[in-house]
PDB file of all heavy atoms in Angstrom:
ATOM      1  N   MET A   1       6.362 -12.283  19.720  1.00  0.00           N
ATOM      2  CA  MET A   1       5.431 -11.201  19.425  1.00  0.00           C
ATOM      3  C   MET A   1       6.026 -10.291  18.357  1.00  0.00           C
ATOM      4  O   MET A   1       7.150  -9.847  18.452  1.00  0.00           O
ATOM      5  CB  MET A   1       5.162 -10.418  20.699  1.00  0.00           C
ATOM      6  CG  MET A   1       4.183  -9.305  20.517  1.00  0.00           C
ATOM      7  SD  MET A   1       3.831  -8.564  22.116  1.00  0.00           S
ATOM      8  CE  MET A   1       3.335  -6.981  21.566  1.00  0.00           C
ATOM      9  N   SER A   2       5.256 -10.012  17.353  1.00  0.00           N
ATOM     10  CA  SER A   2       5.716  -9.200  16.233  1.00  0.00           C
ATOM     11  C   SER A   2       5.518  -7.717  16.512  1.00  0.00           C
ATOM     12  O   SER A   2       4.523  -7.310  17.098  1.00  0.00           O
ATOM     13  CB  SER A   2       4.953  -9.579  14.980  1.00  0.00           C
ATOM     14  OG  SER A   2       5.280  -8.709  13.932  1.00  0.00           O
ATOM     15  N   ILE A   3       6.466  -6.910  16.058  1.00  0.00           N
ATOM     16  CA  ILE A   3       6.324  -5.459  16.194  1.00  0.00           C
ATOM     17  C   ILE A   3       5.979  -4.803  14.860  1.00  0.00           C
ATOM     18  O   ILE A   3       5.876  -3.598  14.772  1.00  0.00           O
ATOM     19  CB  ILE A   3       7.609  -4.826  16.773  1.00  0.00           C
ATOM     20  CG1 ILE A   3       8.796  -5.093  15.863  1.00  0.00           C
ATOM     21  CG2 ILE A   3       7.854  -5.320  18.172  1.00  0.00           C
ATOM     22  CD1 ILE A   3      10.039  -4.317  16.216  1.00  0.00           C
ATOM     23  N   PHE A   4       5.793  -5.605  13.820  1.00  0.00           N
ATOM     24  CA  PHE A   4       5.484  -5.075  12.495  1.00  0.00           C
ATOM     25  C   PHE A   4       4.016  -4.676  12.399  1.00  0.00           C
ATOM     26  O   PHE A   4       3.149  -5.322  12.967  1.00  0.00           O
ATOM     27  CB  PHE A   4       5.798  -6.099  11.406  1.00  0.00           C
ATOM     28  CG  PHE A   4       7.249  -6.452  11.325  1.00  0.00           C
ATOM     29  CD1 PHE A   4       7.692  -7.694  11.725  1.00  0.00           C
ATOM     30  CD2 PHE A   4       8.170  -5.533  10.854  1.00  0.00           C
ATOM     31  CE1 PHE A   4       9.028  -8.021  11.661  1.00  0.00           C
ATOM     32  CE2 PHE A   4       9.513  -5.848  10.781  1.00  0.00           C
ATOM     33  CZ  PHE A   4       9.939  -7.099  11.189  1.00  0.00           C
ATOM     34  N   THR A   5       3.766  -3.605  11.673  1.00  0.00           N
ATOM     35  CA  THR A   5       2.398  -3.149  11.437  1.00  0.00           C
ATOM     36  C   THR A   5       2.207  -2.994   9.939  1.00  0.00           C
ATOM     37  O   THR A   5       3.166  -3.007   9.168  1.00  0.00           O
ATOM     38  CB  THR A   5       2.132  -1.794  12.121  1.00  0.00           C
ATOM     39  OG1 THR A   5       3.057  -0.834  11.621  1.00  0.00           O
ATOM     40  CG2 THR A   5       2.282  -1.901  13.622  1.00  0.00           C
ATOM     41  N   ASN A   6       0.969  -2.831   9.528  1.00  0.00           N
ATOM     42  CA  ASN A   6       0.690  -2.590   8.117  1.00  0.00           C
ATOM     43  C   ASN A   6       1.265  -1.240   7.704  1.00  0.00           C
ATOM     44  O   ASN A   6       1.288  -0.301   8.494  1.00  0.00           O
ATOM     45  CB  ASN A   6      -0.808  -2.601   7.853  1.00  0.00           C
ATOM     46  CG  ASN A   6      -1.418  -3.968   8.036  1.00  0.00           C
ATOM     47  OD1 ASN A   6      -0.767  -4.892   8.489  1.00  0.00           O
ATOM     48  ND2 ASN A   6      -2.671  -4.093   7.692  1.00  0.00           N
ATOM     49  N   GLN A   7       1.708  -1.161   6.460  1.00  0.00           N
ATOM     50  CA  GLN A   7       2.292   0.057   5.920  1.00  0.00           C
ATOM     51  C   GLN A   7       1.514   0.484   4.683  1.00  0.00           C
ATOM     52  O   GLN A   7       1.065  -0.361   3.905  1.00  0.00           O
ATOM     53  CB  GLN A   7       3.757  -0.156   5.548  1.00  0.00           C
ATOM     54  CG  GLN A   7       4.638  -0.538   6.715  1.00  0.00           C
ATOM     55  CD  GLN A   7       4.815   0.593   7.689  1.00  0.00           C
ATOM     56  OE1 GLN A   7       5.079   1.719   7.308  1.00  0.00           O
ATOM     57  NE2 GLN A   7       4.663   0.293   8.965  1.00  0.00           N
ATOM     58  N   LEU A   8       1.385   1.791   4.505  1.00  0.00           N
ATOM     59  CA  LEU A   8       0.664   2.343   3.367  1.00  0.00           C
ATOM     60  C   LEU A   8       1.593   3.288   2.628  1.00  0.00           C
ATOM     61  O   LEU A   8       2.277   4.099   3.243  1.00  0.00           O
ATOM     62  CB  LEU A   8      -0.574   3.099   3.852  1.00  0.00           C
ATOM     63  CG  LEU A   8      -1.376   3.834   2.790  1.00  0.00           C
ATOM     64  CD1 LEU A   8      -2.126   2.819   1.939  1.00  0.00           C
ATOM     65  CD2 LEU A   8      -2.347   4.793   3.426  1.00  0.00           C
ATOM     66  N   GLY A   9       1.608   3.169   1.309  1.00  0.00           N
ATOM     67  CA  GLY A   9       2.396   4.068   0.484  1.00  0.00           C
ATOM     68  C   GLY A   9       1.504   4.802  -0.495  1.00  0.00           C
ATOM     69  O   GLY A   9       0.623   4.205  -1.103  1.00  0.00           O
ATOM     70  N   LEU A  10       1.709   6.105  -0.611  1.00  0.00           N
ATOM     71  CA  LEU A  10       0.947   6.929  -1.561  1.00  0.00           C
ATOM     72  C   LEU A  10       1.905   7.633  -2.492  1.00  0.00           C
ATOM     73  O   LEU A  10       2.949   8.122  -2.071  1.00  0.00           O
ATOM     74  CB  LEU A  10       0.131   8.001  -0.827  1.00  0.00           C
ATOM     75  CG  LEU A  10      -1.057   7.549  -0.022  1.00  0.00           C
ATOM     76  CD1 LEU A  10      -1.647   8.734   0.731  1.00  0.00           C
ATOM     77  CD2 LEU A  10      -2.103   6.924  -0.902  1.00  0.00           C
ATOM     78  N   ASN A  11       1.535   7.702  -3.751  1.00  0.00           N
ATOM     79  CA  ASN A  11       2.271   8.475  -4.730  1.00  0.00           C
ATOM     80  C   ASN A  11       1.267   9.392  -5.422  1.00  0.00           C
ATOM     81  O   ASN A  11       0.312   8.917  -6.033  1.00  0.00           O
ATOM     82  CB  ASN A  11       2.954   7.565  -5.753  1.00  0.00           C
ATOM     83  CG  ASN A  11       3.735   8.361  -6.772  1.00  0.00           C
ATOM     84  OD1 ASN A  11       4.379   9.339  -6.438  1.00  0.00           O
ATOM     85  ND2 ASN A  11       3.672   7.944  -8.015  1.00  0.00           N
ATOM     86  N   ILE A  12       1.477  10.687  -5.291  1.00  0.00           N
ATOM     87  CA  ILE A  12       0.570  11.662  -5.898  1.00  0.00           C
ATOM     88  C   ILE A  12       1.342  12.407  -6.975  1.00  0.00           C
ATOM     89  O   ILE A  12       2.331  13.075  -6.692  1.00  0.00           O
ATOM     90  CB  ILE A  12       0.037  12.654  -4.857  1.00  0.00           C
ATOM     91  CG1 ILE A  12      -0.664  11.895  -3.728  1.00  0.00           C
ATOM     92  CG2 ILE A  12      -0.926  13.643  -5.505  1.00  0.00           C
ATOM     93  CD1 ILE A  12      -1.045  12.744  -2.553  1.00  0.00           C
ATOM     94  N   ALA A  13       0.891  12.246  -8.207  1.00  0.00           N
ATOM     95  CA  ALA A  13       1.509  12.918  -9.343  1.00  0.00           C
ATOM     96  C   ALA A  13       0.455  13.789 -10.016  1.00  0.00           C
ATOM     97  O   ALA A  13      -0.713  13.770  -9.641  1.00  0.00           O
ATOM     98  CB  ALA A  13       2.065  11.893 -10.327  1.00  0.00           C
ATOM     99  N   GLU A  14       0.878  14.528 -11.015  1.00  0.00           N
ATOM    100  CA  GLU A  14      -0.035  15.424 -11.716  1.00  0.00           C
ATOM    101  C   GLU A  14      -1.168  14.666 -12.406  1.00  0.00           C
ATOM    102  O   GLU A  14      -2.297  15.135 -12.456  1.00  0.00           O
ATOM    103  CB  GLU A  14       0.748  16.233 -12.759  1.00  0.00           C
ATOM    104  CG  GLU A  14       0.289  17.652 -12.883  1.00  0.00           C
ATOM    105  CD  GLU A  14       1.177  18.430 -13.828  1.00  0.00           C
ATOM    106  OE1 GLU A  14       2.303  18.775 -13.424  1.00  0.00           O
ATOM    107  OE2 GLU A  14       0.738  18.666 -14.959  1.00  0.00           O
ATOM    108  N   GLU A  15      -0.868  13.457 -12.891  1.00  0.00           N
ATOM    109  CA  GLU A  15      -1.862  12.722 -13.668  1.00  0.00           C
ATOM    110  C   GLU A  15      -2.537  11.575 -12.933  1.00  0.00           C
ATOM    111  O   GLU A  15      -3.542  11.051 -13.388  1.00  0.00           O
ATOM    112  CB  GLU A  15      -1.234  12.200 -14.963  1.00  0.00           C
ATOM    113  CG  GLU A  15      -0.184  11.131 -14.778  1.00  0.00           C
ATOM    114  CD  GLU A  15       1.199  11.654 -14.445  1.00  0.00           C
ATOM    115  OE1 GLU A  15       1.414  12.879 -14.469  1.00  0.00           O
ATOM    116  OE2 GLU A  15       2.067  10.840 -14.141  1.00  0.00           O
ATOM    117  N   LYS A  16      -1.992  11.137 -11.760  1.00  0.00           N
ATOM    118  CA  LYS A  16      -2.603   9.994 -11.080  1.00  0.00           C
ATOM    119  C   LYS A  16      -2.244   9.931  -9.595  1.00  0.00           C
ATOM    120  O   LYS A  16      -1.290  10.549  -9.136  1.00  0.00           O
ATOM    121  CB  LYS A  16      -2.197   8.690 -11.750  1.00  0.00           C
ATOM    122  CG  LYS A  16      -0.698   8.406 -11.694  1.00  0.00           C
ATOM    123  CD  LYS A  16      -0.372   7.169 -12.488  1.00  0.00           C
ATOM    124  CE  LYS A  16       1.135   7.049 -12.683  1.00  0.00           C
ATOM    125  NZ  LYS A  16       1.474   5.904 -13.511  1.00  0.00           N
ATOM    126  N   LEU A  17      -3.035   9.141  -8.883  1.00  0.00           N
ATOM    127  CA  LEU A  17      -2.832   8.838  -7.472  1.00  0.00           C
ATOM    128  C   LEU A  17      -2.641   7.331  -7.371  1.00  0.00           C
ATOM    129  O   LEU A  17      -3.444   6.556  -7.917  1.00  0.00           O
ATOM    130  CB  LEU A  17      -4.061   9.271  -6.661  1.00  0.00           C
ATOM    131  CG  LEU A  17      -4.129   8.840  -5.214  1.00  0.00           C
ATOM    132  CD1 LEU A  17      -3.060   9.558  -4.401  1.00  0.00           C
ATOM    133  CD2 LEU A  17      -5.498   9.135  -4.646  1.00  0.00           C
ATOM    134  N   GLN A  18      -1.574   6.895  -6.697  1.00  0.00           N
ATOM    135  CA  GLN A  18      -1.305   5.467  -6.554  1.00  0.00           C
ATOM    136  C   GLN A  18      -1.248   5.122  -5.064  1.00  0.00           C
ATOM    137  O   GLN A  18      -0.716   5.891  -4.265  1.00  0.00           O
ATOM    138  CB  GLN A  18       0.024   5.088  -7.206  1.00  0.00           C
ATOM    139  CG  GLN A  18       0.034   5.295  -8.694  1.00  0.00           C
ATOM    140  CD  GLN A  18       1.420   5.114  -9.284  1.00  0.00           C
ATOM    141  OE1 GLN A  18       2.371   5.722  -8.830  1.00  0.00           O
ATOM    142  NE2 GLN A  18       1.510   4.271 -10.299  1.00  0.00           N
ATOM    143  N   LEU A  19      -1.773   3.946  -4.712  1.00  0.00           N
ATOM    144  CA  LEU A  19      -1.809   3.483  -3.333  1.00  0.00           C
ATOM    145  C   LEU A  19      -1.317   2.047  -3.276  1.00  0.00           C
ATOM    146  O   LEU A  19      -1.679   1.221  -4.116  1.00  0.00           O
ATOM    147  CB  LEU A  19      -3.250   3.549  -2.809  1.00  0.00           C
ATOM    148  CG  LEU A  19      -3.492   2.964  -1.434  1.00  0.00           C
ATOM    149  CD1 LEU A  19      -4.394   3.880  -0.646  1.00  0.00           C
ATOM    150  CD2 LEU A  19      -4.072   1.579  -1.526  1.00  0.00           C
ATOM    151  N   VAL A  20      -0.480   1.745  -2.276  1.00  0.00           N
ATOM    152  CA  VAL A  20       0.012   0.385  -2.046  1.00  0.00           C
ATOM    153  C   VAL A  20      -0.046   0.129  -0.541  1.00  0.00           C
ATOM    154  O   VAL A  20       0.382   0.962   0.250  1.00  0.00           O
ATOM    155  CB  VAL A  20       1.466   0.214  -2.539  1.00  0.00           C
ATOM    156  CG1 VAL A  20       2.010  -1.147  -2.169  1.00  0.00           C
ATOM    157  CG2 VAL A  20       1.567   0.417  -4.025  1.00  0.00           C
ATOM    158  N   GLU A  21      -0.587  -1.031  -0.136  1.00  0.00           N
ATOM    159  CA  GLU A  21      -0.608  -1.420   1.271  1.00  0.00           C
ATOM    160  C   GLU A  21       0.138  -2.735   1.433  1.00  0.00           C
ATOM    161  O   GLU A  21      -0.128  -3.704   0.722  1.00  0.00           O
ATOM    162  CB  GLU A  21      -2.032  -1.580   1.788  1.00  0.00           C
ATOM    163  CG  GLU A  21      -2.069  -1.926   3.262  1.00  0.00           C
ATOM    164  CD  GLU A  21      -3.473  -2.158   3.785  1.00  0.00           C
ATOM    165  OE1 GLU A  21      -4.432  -2.117   3.009  1.00  0.00           O
ATOM    166  OE2 GLU A  21      -3.588  -2.401   4.992  1.00  0.00           O
ATOM    167  N   ILE A  22       1.078  -2.761   2.364  1.00  0.00           N
ATOM    168  CA  ILE A  22       1.825  -3.972   2.699  1.00  0.00           C
ATOM    169  C   ILE A  22       1.400  -4.389   4.095  1.00  0.00           C
ATOM    170  O   ILE A  22       1.487  -3.605   5.036  1.00  0.00           O
ATOM    171  CB  ILE A  22       3.345  -3.734   2.621  1.00  0.00           C
ATOM    172  CG1 ILE A  22       3.725  -3.314   1.209  1.00  0.00           C
ATOM    173  CG2 ILE A  22       4.094  -4.979   3.058  1.00  0.00           C
ATOM    174  CD1 ILE A  22       5.156  -2.883   1.057  1.00  0.00           C
ATOM    175  N   ALA A  23       0.924  -5.620   4.228  1.00  0.00           N
ATOM    176  CA  ALA A  23       0.416  -6.120   5.502  1.00  0.00           C
ATOM    177  C   ALA A  23       1.332  -7.231   6.021  1.00  0.00           C
ATOM    178  O   ALA A  23       1.997  -7.924   5.253  1.00  0.00           O
ATOM    179  CB  ALA A  23      -0.996  -6.646   5.332  1.00  0.00           C
ATOM    180  N   PHE A  24       1.346  -7.392   7.344  1.00  0.00           N
ATOM    181  CA  PHE A  24       2.097  -8.472   7.985  1.00  0.00           C
ATOM    182  C   PHE A  24       1.084  -9.440   8.583  1.00  0.00           C
ATOM    183  O   PHE A  24       0.385  -9.113   9.533  1.00  0.00           O
ATOM    184  CB  PHE A  24       3.010  -7.904   9.075  1.00  0.00           C
ATOM    185  CG  PHE A  24       3.943  -8.907   9.652  1.00  0.00           C
ATOM    186  CD1 PHE A  24       5.035  -9.336   8.930  1.00  0.00           C
ATOM    187  CD2 PHE A  24       3.736  -9.423  10.915  1.00  0.00           C
ATOM    188  CE1 PHE A  24       5.917 -10.267   9.461  1.00  0.00           C
ATOM    189  CE2 PHE A  24       4.614 -10.355  11.455  1.00  0.00           C
ATOM    190  CZ  PHE A  24       5.703 -10.782  10.731  1.00  0.00           C
ATOM    191  N   LYS A  25       0.953 -10.629   7.950  1.00  0.00           N
ATOM    192  CA  LYS A  25      -0.002 -11.637   8.404  1.00  0.00           C
ATOM    193  C   LYS A  25       0.680 -12.994   8.447  1.00  0.00           C
ATOM    194  O   LYS A  25       1.398 -13.354   7.515  1.00  0.00           O
ATOM    195  CB  LYS A  25      -1.200 -11.723   7.458  1.00  0.00           C
ATOM    196  CG  LYS A  25      -2.099 -10.510   7.482  1.00  0.00           C
ATOM    197  CD  LYS A  25      -3.307 -10.714   6.590  1.00  0.00           C
ATOM    198  CE  LYS A  25      -4.193  -9.490   6.631  1.00  0.00           C
ATOM    199  NZ  LYS A  25      -5.340  -9.625   5.733  1.00  0.00           N
ATOM    200  N   ASN A  26       0.427 -13.732   9.499  1.00  0.00           N
ATOM    201  CA  ASN A  26       0.970 -15.095   9.643  1.00  0.00           C
ATOM    202  C   ASN A  26       2.481 -15.121   9.436  1.00  0.00           C
ATOM    203  O   ASN A  26       3.013 -15.961   8.713  1.00  0.00           O
ATOM    204  CB  ASN A  26       0.278 -16.064   8.680  1.00  0.00           C
ATOM    205  CG  ASN A  26      -1.206 -16.137   8.905  1.00  0.00           C
ATOM    206  OD1 ASN A  26      -1.668 -16.038  10.034  1.00  0.00           O
ATOM    207  ND2 ASN A  26      -1.961 -16.276   7.840  1.00  0.00           N
ATOM    208  N   ASP A  27       3.187 -14.170  10.039  1.00  0.00           N
ATOM    209  CA  ASP A  27       4.651 -14.075   9.976  1.00  0.00           C
ATOM    210  C   ASP A  27       5.188 -13.848   8.566  1.00  0.00           C
ATOM    211  O   ASP A  27       6.319 -14.209   8.256  1.00  0.00           O
ATOM    212  CB  ASP A  27       5.312 -15.320  10.581  1.00  0.00           C
ATOM    213  CG  ASP A  27       5.058 -15.428  12.070  1.00  0.00           C
ATOM    214  OD1 ASP A  27       4.909 -14.364  12.722  1.00  0.00           O
ATOM    215  OD2 ASP A  27       5.013 -16.550  12.595  1.00  0.00           O
ATOM    216  N   ASN A  28       4.373 -13.278   7.678  1.00  0.00           N
ATOM    217  CA  ASN A  28       4.793 -12.966   6.317  1.00  0.00           C
ATOM    218  C   ASN A  28       4.310 -11.586   5.919  1.00  0.00           C
ATOM    219  O   ASN A  28       3.254 -11.140   6.359  1.00  0.00           O
ATOM    220  CB  ASN A  28       4.211 -13.980   5.321  1.00  0.00           C
ATOM    221  CG  ASN A  28       4.809 -15.344   5.473  1.00  0.00           C
ATOM    222  OD1 ASN A  28       6.007 -15.515   5.423  1.00  0.00           O
ATOM    223  ND2 ASN A  28       3.955 -16.334   5.678  1.00  0.00           N
ATOM    224  N   PHE A  29       5.073 -10.937   5.075  1.00  0.00           N
ATOM    225  CA  PHE A  29       4.636  -9.686   4.483  1.00  0.00           C
ATOM    226  C   PHE A  29       3.897 -10.009   3.190  1.00  0.00           C
ATOM    227  O   PHE A  29       4.367 -10.823   2.396  1.00  0.00           O
ATOM    228  CB  PHE A  29       5.825  -8.770   4.160  1.00  0.00           C
ATOM    229  CG  PHE A  29       6.467  -8.192   5.379  1.00  0.00           C
ATOM    230  CD1 PHE A  29       7.638  -8.728   5.893  1.00  0.00           C
ATOM    231  CD2 PHE A  29       5.906  -7.105   6.025  1.00  0.00           C
ATOM    232  CE1 PHE A  29       8.229  -8.195   7.014  1.00  0.00           C
ATOM    233  CE2 PHE A  29       6.488  -6.564   7.149  1.00  0.00           C
ATOM    234  CZ  PHE A  29       7.653  -7.113   7.643  1.00  0.00           C
ATOM    235  N   ILE A  30       2.732  -9.382   3.008  1.00  0.00           N
ATOM    236  CA  ILE A  30       1.977  -9.605   1.779  1.00  0.00           C
ATOM    237  C   ILE A  30       1.551  -8.261   1.202  1.00  0.00           C
ATOM    238  O   ILE A  30       1.347  -7.296   1.927  1.00  0.00           O
ATOM    239  CB  ILE A  30       0.734 -10.501   2.009  1.00  0.00           C
ATOM    240  CG1 ILE A  30      -0.224  -9.872   3.017  1.00  0.00           C
ATOM    241  CG2 ILE A  30       1.117 -11.892   2.435  1.00  0.00           C
ATOM    242  CD1 ILE A  30      -1.561 -10.560   3.084  1.00  0.00           C
ATOM    243  N   LEU A  31       1.443  -8.225  -0.103  1.00  0.00           N
ATOM    244  CA  LEU A  31       0.934  -7.052  -0.799  1.00  0.00           C
ATOM    245  C   LEU A  31      -0.577  -7.158  -0.779  1.00  0.00           C
ATOM    246  O   LEU A  31      -1.168  -8.021  -1.417  1.00  0.00           O
ATOM    247  CB  LEU A  31       1.469  -7.029  -2.229  1.00  0.00           C
ATOM    248  CG  LEU A  31       1.224  -5.777  -3.040  1.00  0.00           C
ATOM    249  CD1 LEU A  31       1.845  -4.565  -2.361  1.00  0.00           C
ATOM    250  CD2 LEU A  31       1.783  -5.953  -4.423  1.00  0.00           C
ATOM    251  N   GLU A  32      -1.228  -6.283   0.002  1.00  0.00           N
ATOM    252  CA  GLU A  32      -2.652  -6.444   0.244  1.00  0.00           C
ATOM    253  C   GLU A  32      -3.510  -5.615  -0.700  1.00  0.00           C
ATOM    254  O   GLU A  32      -4.465  -6.112  -1.262  1.00  0.00           O
ATOM    255  CB  GLU A  32      -2.969  -6.082   1.698  1.00  0.00           C
ATOM    256  CG  GLU A  32      -4.409  -6.362   2.062  1.00  0.00           C
ATOM    257  CD  GLU A  32      -4.526  -6.855   3.470  1.00  0.00           C
ATOM    258  OE1 GLU A  32      -4.210  -8.023   3.727  1.00  0.00           O
ATOM    259  OE2 GLU A  32      -4.940  -6.067   4.312  1.00  0.00           O
ATOM    260  N   ASN A  33      -3.216  -4.369  -0.882  1.00  0.00           N
ATOM    261  CA  ASN A  33      -4.023  -3.504  -1.745  1.00  0.00           C
ATOM    262  C   ASN A  33      -3.116  -2.702  -2.667  1.00  0.00           C
ATOM    263  O   ASN A  33      -2.133  -2.126  -2.228  1.00  0.00           O
ATOM    264  CB  ASN A  33      -4.846  -2.515  -0.904  1.00  0.00           C
ATOM    265  CG  ASN A  33      -5.925  -3.202  -0.112  1.00  0.00           C
ATOM    266  OD1 ASN A  33      -6.711  -3.931  -0.655  1.00  0.00           O
ATOM    267  ND2 ASN A  33      -5.936  -2.976   1.190  1.00  0.00           N
ATOM    268  N   VAL A  34      -3.488  -2.684  -3.931  1.00  0.00           N
ATOM    269  CA  VAL A  34      -2.789  -1.874  -4.920  1.00  0.00           C
ATOM    270  C   VAL A  34      -3.891  -1.186  -5.747  1.00  0.00           C
ATOM    271  O   VAL A  34      -4.790  -1.849  -6.224  1.00  0.00           O
ATOM    272  CB  VAL A  34      -1.899  -2.732  -5.844  1.00  0.00           C
ATOM    273  CG1 VAL A  34      -1.259  -1.866  -6.915  1.00  0.00           C
ATOM    274  CG2 VAL A  34      -0.853  -3.471  -5.034  1.00  0.00           C
ATOM    275  N   ASP A  35      -3.793   0.113  -5.882  1.00  0.00           N
ATOM    276  CA  ASP A  35      -4.807   0.821  -6.629  1.00  0.00           C
ATOM    277  C   ASP A  35      -4.173   2.022  -7.327  1.00  0.00           C
ATOM    278  O   ASP A  35      -3.156   2.548  -6.886  1.00  0.00           O
ATOM    279  CB  ASP A  35      -5.939   1.292  -5.720  1.00  0.00           C
ATOM    280  CG  ASP A  35      -7.226   1.610  -6.462  1.00  0.00           C
ATOM    281  OD1 ASP A  35      -7.287   1.365  -7.688  1.00  0.00           O
ATOM    282  OD2 ASP A  35      -8.165   2.099  -5.826  1.00  0.00           O
ATOM    283  N   GLU A  36      -4.801   2.446  -8.414  1.00  0.00           N
ATOM    284  CA  GLU A  36      -4.320   3.577  -9.183  1.00  0.00           C
ATOM    285  C   GLU A  36      -5.534   4.301  -9.750  1.00  0.00           C
ATOM    286  O   GLU A  36      -6.425   3.659 -10.312  1.00  0.00           O
ATOM    287  CB  GLU A  36      -3.417   3.065 -10.301  1.00  0.00           C
ATOM    288  CG  GLU A  36      -2.808   4.133 -11.159  1.00  0.00           C
ATOM    289  CD  GLU A  36      -1.834   3.527 -12.142  1.00  0.00           C
ATOM    290  OE1 GLU A  36      -2.258   2.889 -13.118  1.00  0.00           O
ATOM    291  OE2 GLU A  36      -0.626   3.692 -11.908  1.00  0.00           O
ATOM    292  N   GLU A  37      -5.577   5.598  -9.576  1.00  0.00           N
ATOM    293  CA  GLU A  37      -6.692   6.402 -10.072  1.00  0.00           C
ATOM    294  C   GLU A  37      -6.129   7.563 -10.879  1.00  0.00           C
ATOM    295  O   GLU A  37      -5.313   8.337 -10.383  1.00  0.00           O
ATOM    296  CB  GLU A  37      -7.516   6.920  -8.894  1.00  0.00           C
ATOM    297  CG  GLU A  37      -8.771   7.648  -9.296  1.00  0.00           C
ATOM    298  CD  GLU A  37      -9.819   6.726  -9.918  1.00  0.00           C
ATOM    299  OE1 GLU A  37      -9.913   5.553  -9.526  1.00  0.00           O
ATOM    300  OE2 GLU A  37     -10.528   7.201 -10.820  1.00  0.00           O
ATOM    301  N   PHE A  38      -6.576   7.665 -12.124  1.00  0.00           N
ATOM    302  CA  PHE A  38      -6.114   8.749 -12.991  1.00  0.00           C
ATOM    303  C   PHE A  38      -7.024   9.961 -12.841  1.00  0.00           C
ATOM    304  O   PHE A  38      -8.245   9.816 -12.716  1.00  0.00           O
ATOM    305  CB  PHE A  38      -6.081   8.299 -14.449  1.00  0.00           C
ATOM    306  CG  PHE A  38      -4.956   7.342 -14.729  1.00  0.00           C
ATOM    307  CD1 PHE A  38      -5.133   5.972 -14.586  1.00  0.00           C
ATOM    308  CD2 PHE A  38      -3.719   7.811 -15.117  1.00  0.00           C
ATOM    309  CE1 PHE A  38      -4.096   5.088 -14.840  1.00  0.00           C
ATOM    310  CE2 PHE A  38      -2.682   6.943 -15.371  1.00  0.00           C
ATOM    311  CZ  PHE A  38      -2.869   5.575 -15.220  1.00  0.00           C
ATOM    312  N   PHE A  39      -6.443  11.132 -12.823  1.00  0.00           N
ATOM    313  CA  PHE A  39      -7.208  12.377 -12.751  1.00  0.00           C
ATOM    314  C   PHE A  39      -7.689  12.774 -14.152  1.00  0.00           C
ATOM    315  O   PHE A  39      -7.043  12.461 -15.145  1.00  0.00           O
ATOM    316  CB  PHE A  39      -6.346  13.509 -12.182  1.00  0.00           C
ATOM    317  CG  PHE A  39      -5.801  13.222 -10.802  1.00  0.00           C
ATOM    318  CD1 PHE A  39      -4.455  13.424 -10.525  1.00  0.00           C
ATOM    319  CD2 PHE A  39      -6.626  12.762  -9.792  1.00  0.00           C
ATOM    320  CE1 PHE A  39      -3.958  13.184  -9.262  1.00  0.00           C
ATOM    321  CE2 PHE A  39      -6.122  12.509  -8.520  1.00  0.00           C
ATOM    322  CZ  PHE A  39      -4.782  12.715  -8.262  1.00  0.00           C
ATOM    323  N   GLU A  40      -8.826  13.447 -14.203  1.00  0.00           N
ATOM    324  CA  GLU A  40      -9.345  13.906 -15.486  1.00  0.00           C
ATOM    325  C   GLU A  40      -8.716  15.224 -15.857  1.00  0.00           C
ATOM    326  O   GLU A  40      -8.310  15.995 -15.071  1.00  0.00           O
ATOM    327  CB  GLU A  40     -10.852  14.054 -15.407  1.00  0.00           C
ATOM    328  CG  GLU A  40     -11.545  12.724 -15.243  1.00  0.00           C
ATOM    329  CD  GLU A  40     -13.059  12.885 -15.259  1.00  0.00           C
ATOM    330  OE1 GLU A  40     -13.554  13.959 -15.650  1.00  0.00           O
ATOM    331  OE2 GLU A  40     -13.713  11.930 -14.872  1.00  0.00           O
TER     332      GLU A  40
END
């Protein structure tokens, strides 16, 4: 039985917001979501 859970990382800067999600599926870690949004 695995004790790993999905992890979320946020980086908030003056010019942008960045998001990264690392998921644990089928006994492997995978990079599931990566996004970046620039502020106006």
